[in-house]
Every structure is written in structure tokens, then in C-alpha cells.
C-alpha positions as CSV (number, residue, x, y, z in Angstrom):
1,X,95.6,24.1,36.1
2,X,96.2,20.5,34.8
3,X,95.1,19.5,31.4
4,X,92.8,16.5,31.1
5,X,92.6,16.6,27.2
6,X,89.0,17.3,27.4
7,X,87.4,20.8,26.9
8,X,85.8,21.9,30.1
9,X,82.7,23.8,29.4
10,X,81.2,26.0,32.1
11,X,78.4,24.8,34.1
12,X,75.7,26.8,32.3
13,X,76.6,25.3,28.8
14,X,76.7,21.8,30.4
15,X,73.2,22.4,31.7
16,X,72.1,23.6,28.5
17,X,73.8,20.8,26.7
18,X,72.0,18.3,28.8
19,X,68.7,19.8,28.1
20,X,69.3,19.8,24.5
21,X,70.2,16.2,24.6
22,X,67.0,15.3,26.4
23,X,64.9,17.2,23.9
24,X,66.7,15.5,21.1
25,X,66.2,12.1,22.7
26,X,62.4,12.8,23.1
27,X,62.1,13.9,19.6
28,X,63.6,10.7,18.2
29,X,61.3,8.5,20.2
30,X,59.2,6.2,17.9
31,X,55.9,7.9,17.3
32,X,52.9,5.6,17.6
33,X,50.6,5.1,14.8
34,X,47.1,6.5,15.1
35,X,44.7,4.0,16.3
36,X,41.9,2.6,13.8
37,X,40.0,-0.3,13.1
38,X,41.6,-3.2,11.5
39,X,39.7,-2.7,8.3
40,X,41.0,1.0,8.3
41,X,44.5,-0.3,8.6
42,X,44.1,-2.9,6.0
43,X,42.9,-0.5,3.6
44,X,45.7,2.0,4.2
45,X,48.3,-0.8,4.0
46,X,46.4,-2.1,0.8
47,X,46.8,1.4,-0.7
48,X,50.4,1.5,-0.2
49,X,51.0,-1.9,-1.8
50,X,48.6,-0.9,-4.6
51,X,50.7,2.4,-5.3
52,X,53.8,0.4,-5.4
53,X,52.8,-2.8,-7.3
54,X,49.7,-2.0,-9.2
55,X,49.3,1.5,-10.2
56,X,51.9,1.2,-13.1
57,X,49.1,-0.6,-14.9
58,X,45.9,0.5,-12.9
59,X,46.9,4.0,-12.4
60,X,46.9,5.3,-8.7
61,X,43.2,6.1,-9.0
62,X,42.5,2.6,-10.3
63,X,41.0,3.8,-13.6
64,X,43.5,1.9,-15.8
65,X,44.6,4.8,-18.0
66,X,48.2,4.2,-18.1
67,X,50.6,3.7,-21.0
68,X,51.1,0.1,-20.1
69,X,47.8,-1.0,-19.8
70,X,45.5,1.7,-21.2
71,X,44.3,-0.6,-24.0
72,X,43.1,-3.4,-21.6
73,X,39.6,-2.8,-20.6
74,X,40.0,-5.0,-17.5
75,X,42.6,-2.7,-16.1
76,X,39.9,-0.2,-15.1
77,X,39.0,-1.1,-11.5
78,X,36.5,1.8,-11.0
79,X,34.2,1.4,-13.8
80,X,32.2,-1.9,-12.3
81,X,33.2,-4.0,-15.3
82,X,35.0,-7.1,-13.9
83,X,36.3,-10.3,-15.6
84,X,34.5,-12.0,-12.8
85,X,31.8,-11.1,-10.3
86,X,34.0,-8.4,-8.6
87,X,33.5,-10.1,-5.2
88,X,36.5,-9.9,-2.7
89,X,37.1,-13.8,-3.2
90,X,37.4,-13.2,-7.2
91,X,39.5,-10.0,-6.7
92,X,41.8,-12.2,-4.5
93,X,42.1,-15.1,-6.9
94,X,43.0,-12.5,-9.7
95,X,45.8,-11.1,-7.6
96,X,47.1,-14.4,-6.5
97,X,46.8,-16.3,-10.0
98,X,46.9,-13.5,-12.3
99,X,45.3,-13.7,-15.8
100,X,46.9,-12.5,-19.0
101,X,48.1,-9.8,-19.2
102,X,48.0,-9.5,-15.4
103,X,50.9,-11.2,-13.5
104,X,50.4,-13.6,-10.6
105,X,51.4,-11.8,-7.2
106,X,51.2,-15.3,-5.3
107,X,54.9,-15.5,-3.9
108,X,55.5,-12.0,-4.6
109,X,53.1,-10.8,-2.1
110,X,52.3,-12.5,1.4
111,X,48.8,-13.6,2.1
112,X,48.5,-10.7,4.3
113,X,49.6,-8.2,1.7
114,X,47.2,-9.8,-0.8
115,X,44.2,-9.3,1.7
116,X,45.0,-5.8,2.3
117,X,45.4,-5.1,-1.6
118,X,41.8,-6.7,-2.0
119,X,40.5,-4.7,1.0
120,X,41.8,-1.4,-0.9
121,X,40.6,-2.5,-4.3
122,X,37.1,-3.1,-3.1
123,X,37.0,0.4,-1.5
124,X,38.6,2.0,-4.5
125,X,35.9,0.2,-6.8
126,X,33.1,1.3,-4.5
127,X,34.2,5.0,-4.3
128,X,33.6,5.1,-8.2
129,X,29.9,5.4,-7.5
130,X,30.3,7.9,-4.8
131,X,29.3,11.6,-5.4
132,X,32.3,14.0,-6.2
133,X,34.2,14.8,-2.9
134,X,33.3,11.7,-1.1
135,X,36.2,9.6,-2.7
136,X,38.7,11.2,-0.3
137,X,37.0,9.8,2.7
138,X,38.2,6.1,3.9
């Protein structure tokens, strides 16, 4: 018997290995995201941005009760009290330009990320008036 330098596996093991590789390849395929409306996708993306960039001051639930901004009344996004009229355009302006002590995010977030964050803040502030248990629904 000549040596090739490679381990020879019995046919049964090679077939099992091939099946295992096929299963592993199928498991590694990129999973598609669930379909949804553009508004739902914007709110979901806005939530991720908010949690990453805004929650340190506004808290993850938007109530503004954090060590950093707990003493600033406008840090609360769910009480209905705004520096402006609370419209999406005013919220976008606030995010873009900031207003002491809030920093500006223009140049730190893309236009799309700002739009998505606005979508989430609008939903977050509207949920404050919903009955208990309804806030978990998008």
C-alpha cells in the first residue's frame, strides 16, 4: 500500500463528513431580516441608534432619569414637555443642532440615522400616553 501523506477515511465517514459540511454551510447562510414596513424598520433602527447614542442622558425608556441628565427637565422625552412644539421637524432640529446641554449630532449621525432616531423618539413619546402593557407594541 502506498502512502500519500493524506489520511484515508472510509467511505462512510467521507459521506458523513460531506453531509456535515453541507449542513454547516446551510447554517452559515445569511438570514434575511423579517419583512416590515419602512416605518417599522426606521423605528427599529432608530431604537438601536437611541440606545447607543442617546440613552446615557435620556435613559433607555426616554424618561431622562439618569445620573448624567437627571436634573435637566428637557431630558425627559415621555412627559410631553418639550423645548419646542414636539413635532418631528422640531425633534430633528434639536438632534441636528443640539441645545445646551444637548450636543449636536449633525456630522456624528447621517441624515438617515437622524431621521430614524426622530421616528423612534416620536413613537417613544407617544407611548407615554398609552395604557400599561401597550408600550411594548411597535
